[in-house]
Residue frames as a rotation matrix with the C-alpha (Angstrom) as fourth column:
MET 1
0.277 -0.343 0.897 -96.32
-0.899 -0.422 0.116 -22.97
0.339 -0.839 -0.426 -20.98
LYS 2
-0.491 -0.569 -0.659 -94.22
-0.248 0.817 -0.521 -25.63
0.835 -0.093 -0.542 -19.28
LEU 3
0.313 0.676 -0.667 -95.76
0.392 0.548 0.739 -27.83
0.865 -0.492 -0.094 -16.57
THR 4
-0.257 -0.475 -0.841 -93.47
0.958 -0.009 -0.288 -26.64
0.130 -0.880 0.458 -13.76
ASN 5
-0.984 -0.093 0.155 -94.19
0.090 -0.996 -0.026 -22.98
0.157 -0.011 0.988 -14.53
ALA 6
-0.268 0.961 0.066 -97.93
-0.233 -0.131 0.964 -23.64
0.935 0.243 0.259 -14.76
ILE 7
0.253 0.318 -0.914 -98.04
0.732 0.554 0.396 -25.41
0.632 -0.769 -0.092 -11.39
LYS 8
-0.631 -0.572 -0.524 -96.04
0.774 -0.507 -0.379 -22.59
-0.048 -0.645 0.763 -9.80
LYS 9
-0.895 0.314 0.317 -98.35
-0.175 -0.901 0.397 -19.93
0.410 0.300 0.861 -11.27
LEU 10
0.021 0.977 -0.214 -101.56
-0.090 0.215 0.972 -21.75
0.996 -0.001 0.092 -10.29
SER 11
0.000 -0.068 -0.998 -100.32
0.871 0.491 -0.033 -22.51
0.492 -0.869 0.059 -6.75
LYS 12
-0.945 -0.311 0.101 -100.16
0.240 -0.870 -0.432 -18.76
0.222 -0.384 0.896 -6.05
HIS 13
-0.513 0.831 0.214 -103.98
-0.706 -0.551 0.444 -18.72
0.487 0.077 0.870 -6.17
GLY 14
0.568 0.713 0.410 -104.92
-0.823 0.486 0.295 -22.07
0.011 -0.505 0.863 -4.62
LYS 15
-0.138 -0.591 0.795 -103.75
-0.538 0.719 0.440 -25.54
-0.831 -0.367 -0.417 -3.72
VAL 16
-0.084 0.017 -0.996 -102.93
-0.974 0.209 0.086 -27.48
0.209 0.978 -0.001 -6.88
LYS 17
0.148 0.212 0.966 -104.28
-0.451 0.884 -0.125 -31.04
-0.880 -0.417 0.226 -7.02
GLN 18
-0.472 -0.409 -0.781 -103.48
-0.881 0.211 0.423 -33.78
-0.008 0.888 -0.460 -9.52
SER 19
0.305 0.487 0.818 -105.22
-0.289 0.866 -0.408 -36.84
-0.908 -0.112 0.405 -10.93
GLY 20
0.448 -0.252 0.858 -103.16
0.778 0.583 -0.234 -38.53
-0.441 0.772 0.457 -13.63
ASN 21
-0.580 -0.674 0.458 -102.33
0.813 -0.515 0.272 -35.86
0.053 0.530 0.846 -16.20
LEU 22
0.265 0.732 0.628 -105.09
0.468 -0.667 0.580 -33.47
0.843 0.140 -0.519 -15.02
PHE 23
-0.717 -0.483 -0.504 -104.15
0.689 -0.379 -0.618 -30.61
0.108 -0.790 0.604 -12.68
TRP 24
0.136 0.795 0.591 -106.59
0.433 -0.584 0.687 -28.18
0.891 0.162 -0.424 -11.02
ALA 25
-0.866 -0.268 -0.423 -107.01
0.498 -0.370 -0.785 -25.61
0.054 -0.890 0.453 -8.28
GLU 26
0.223 0.975 -0.023 -110.09
0.945 -0.211 0.249 -23.99
0.238 -0.077 -0.968 -6.76
ILE 27
-0.895 -0.442 -0.057 -110.15
0.445 -0.885 -0.140 -20.18
0.012 -0.150 0.989 -6.93
ASN 28
-0.791 0.590 -0.163 -113.16
-0.496 -0.774 -0.393 -18.16
-0.358 -0.230 0.905 -5.69
ARG 29
0.040 0.855 0.517 -115.74
-0.238 0.511 -0.826 -20.95
-0.970 -0.090 0.224 -6.21
HIS 30
0.763 0.079 -0.642 -114.25
-0.647 0.102 -0.756 -21.65
0.006 0.992 0.128 -9.66
VAL 31
0.497 -0.622 0.605 -111.97
0.222 0.765 0.604 -24.45
-0.839 -0.166 0.518 -10.80
VAL 32
0.492 -0.477 -0.728 -109.04
-0.862 -0.381 -0.333 -23.73
-0.119 0.792 -0.599 -13.10
GLU 33
0.457 -0.282 0.843 -107.78
-0.024 0.944 0.329 -26.92
-0.889 -0.171 0.425 -14.70
PHE 34
0.357 -0.394 -0.847 -105.38
-0.934 -0.163 -0.318 -28.05
-0.012 0.905 -0.426 -17.40
MET 35
0.931 -0.087 0.354 -103.90
0.084 0.996 0.024 -31.24
-0.355 0.007 0.935 -18.80
VAL 36
-0.033 -0.992 -0.118 -100.34
-0.400 -0.095 0.912 -32.21
-0.916 0.077 -0.393 -19.64
ASN 37
0.699 0.193 -0.688 -99.62
-0.713 0.113 -0.693 -32.69
-0.056 0.975 0.216 -23.33
GLY 38
0.029 -0.684 -0.728 -98.01
-0.517 0.613 -0.597 -36.13
0.855 0.394 -0.337 -23.55
ARG 39
0.352 0.030 -0.935 -96.77
0.533 0.815 0.227 -38.53
0.769 -0.578 0.271 -20.91
MET 40
0.943 0.133 0.305 -96.07
-0.168 -0.602 0.781 -37.53
0.288 -0.788 -0.545 -17.31
ASP 41
0.649 -0.720 -0.247 -92.45
0.761 0.613 0.211 -38.77
-0.001 -0.325 0.946 -17.27
ASP 42
-0.452 -0.840 0.300 -90.94
0.851 -0.506 -0.137 -35.32
0.267 0.194 0.944 -17.91
ASP 43
0.061 0.461 -0.886 -91.58
0.722 -0.633 -0.279 -31.96
-0.689 -0.623 -0.371 -16.21
SER 44
-0.738 -0.401 -0.543 -90.61
-0.041 -0.776 0.630 -30.06
-0.674 0.487 0.556 -19.36
LYS 45
-0.539 0.633 0.556 -93.93
0.842 0.392 0.370 -30.97
0.016 0.667 -0.745 -21.00
ASP 46
-0.908 0.322 0.267 -96.33
-0.245 -0.927 0.284 -28.29
0.339 0.193 0.921 -22.16
ILE 47
-0.637 0.768 0.068 -99.85
0.198 0.248 -0.948 -27.87
-0.745 -0.591 -0.310 -20.84
THR 48
-0.902 0.431 -0.004 -103.04
-0.077 -0.153 0.985 -27.98
0.425 0.889 0.172 -22.90
CYS 49
-0.165 0.950 -0.265 -106.85
0.525 0.312 0.792 -27.99
0.835 -0.008 -0.550 -22.52
ILE 50
-0.941 -0.219 -0.256 -106.97
0.335 -0.525 -0.783 -25.03
0.037 -0.823 0.567 -20.13
ARG 51
-0.201 0.923 0.329 -110.41
0.293 -0.264 0.919 -24.17
0.935 0.282 -0.217 -18.81
CYS 52
-0.971 0.060 0.230 -112.26
-0.233 -0.427 -0.874 -22.42
0.046 -0.902 0.429 -16.01
ARG 53
-0.265 0.923 -0.279 -115.55
0.157 0.327 0.932 -23.73
0.951 0.203 -0.232 -14.64
GLY 54
0.173 0.428 0.887 -117.74
-0.847 -0.395 0.356 -23.34
0.503 -0.813 0.294 -11.59
VAL 55
-0.674 -0.471 0.568 -117.15
-0.723 0.580 -0.376 -25.71
-0.152 -0.664 -0.732 -8.67
ASN 56
-0.277 0.670 0.689 -120.51
-0.104 0.692 -0.714 -27.44
-0.955 -0.269 -0.122 -9.19
ASP 57
0.501 0.407 -0.764 -120.52
-0.760 -0.216 -0.613 -27.09
-0.414 0.888 0.201 -12.99
ASN 58
-0.307 -0.615 0.726 -119.63
-0.250 0.789 0.562 -30.64
-0.918 -0.009 -0.396 -13.97
ASP 59
-0.687 -0.001 -0.727 -119.59
-0.725 0.077 0.684 -32.20
0.055 0.997 -0.053 -17.42
ASP 60
0.067 0.745 0.663 -122.49
-0.413 0.626 -0.661 -34.44
-0.908 -0.230 0.350 -18.44
LEU 61
-0.845 -0.530 -0.074 -121.57
-0.302 0.359 0.883 -36.89
-0.441 0.768 -0.464 -21.17
MET 62
-0.481 0.731 0.484 -125.14
0.715 0.647 -0.267 -38.14
-0.508 0.217 -0.833 -21.64
THR 63
0.629 0.760 -0.165 -126.45
0.548 -0.584 -0.600 -34.71
-0.552 0.287 -0.783 -22.67
ASP 64
0.130 -0.700 0.702 -123.21
0.931 -0.157 -0.328 -33.60
0.340 0.697 0.632 -24.37
TYR 65
0.930 0.165 0.329 -122.78
0.034 -0.928 0.370 -30.73
0.366 -0.333 -0.869 -21.89
TRP 66
0.006 -0.969 -0.248 -119.29
0.874 0.125 -0.469 -29.42
0.485 -0.214 0.848 -21.18
GLY 67
0.853 0.377 -0.361 -119.26
0.520 -0.684 0.512 -26.94
-0.054 -0.624 -0.780 -18.32
GLY 68
0.218 -0.798 -0.561 -116.90
0.477 -0.414 0.775 -24.02
-0.851 -0.437 0.290 -18.22
VAL 69
0.930 -0.054 -0.364 -114.96
-0.302 -0.678 -0.670 -21.79
-0.211 0.733 -0.647 -20.56
TRP 70
0.527 -0.797 0.295 -111.93
0.838 0.546 -0.020 -22.91
-0.145 0.258 0.955 -22.56
CYS 71
0.825 -0.303 -0.476 -109.06
-0.187 -0.943 0.276 -20.42
-0.533 -0.138 -0.835 -22.39
ASP 72
0.820 -0.557 -0.131 -106.05
-0.129 0.043 -0.991 -19.78
0.558 0.829 -0.036 -24.61
ASN 73
-0.282 -0.955 -0.096 -103.62
-0.012 0.103 -0.995 -19.55
0.959 -0.279 -0.040 -21.70
LEU 74
-0.189 0.141 -0.972 -103.42
0.881 0.462 -0.104 -20.08
0.434 -0.876 -0.212 -17.95
THR 75
-0.949 -0.182 -0.256 -103.28
0.279 -0.865 -0.417 -16.37
-0.146 -0.467 0.872 -17.16
ARG 76
-0.631 0.775 0.027 -106.63
-0.530 -0.456 0.715 -15.83
0.566 0.437 0.699 -18.87
ALA 77
-0.008 0.631 -0.776 -108.21
0.316 0.738 0.597 -18.76
0.949 -0.240 -0.206 -16.98
ILE 78
-0.483 -0.237 -0.843 -107.00
0.873 -0.053 -0.485 -17.38
0.070 -0.970 0.232 -13.65
ARG 79
-0.992 0.123 -0.003 -108.29
-0.123 -0.992 0.015 -13.94
-0.001 0.015 1.000 -14.59
VAL 80
-0.303 0.933 -0.194 -111.74
-0.302 0.099 0.948 -15.40
0.904 0.346 0.252 -15.38
ALA 81
0.015 0.283 -0.959 -111.81
0.711 0.671 0.209 -17.22
0.703 -0.685 -0.191 -12.02
THR 82
-0.618 -0.336 -0.711 -110.73
0.770 -0.437 -0.464 -14.22
-0.155 -0.834 0.529 -9.97
ALA 83
-0.928 0.294 0.230 -113.05
-0.174 -0.885 0.432 -11.76
0.331 0.361 0.872 -11.73
ALA 84
-0.138 0.950 -0.280 -116.19
0.133 0.298 0.945 -13.60
0.981 0.093 -0.168 -10.64
């Protein structure tokens, strides 16, 4: 999915925020996030690393814990967030 389409789709469910090449939105006490594949100089880039996690379910590098569920596409991640 292209970056512009992904942002448009995610913004229907919550305010989309950005930090570098990471985009996320909070939906029903869950965070749906994805990264841009490649550099940020072009909006026609594809998205990758799509996941859904709880708001307080943060990664812990010291214990090798990665919170959340990795999803194949953005629609599935949004569905997981809205189902809870």
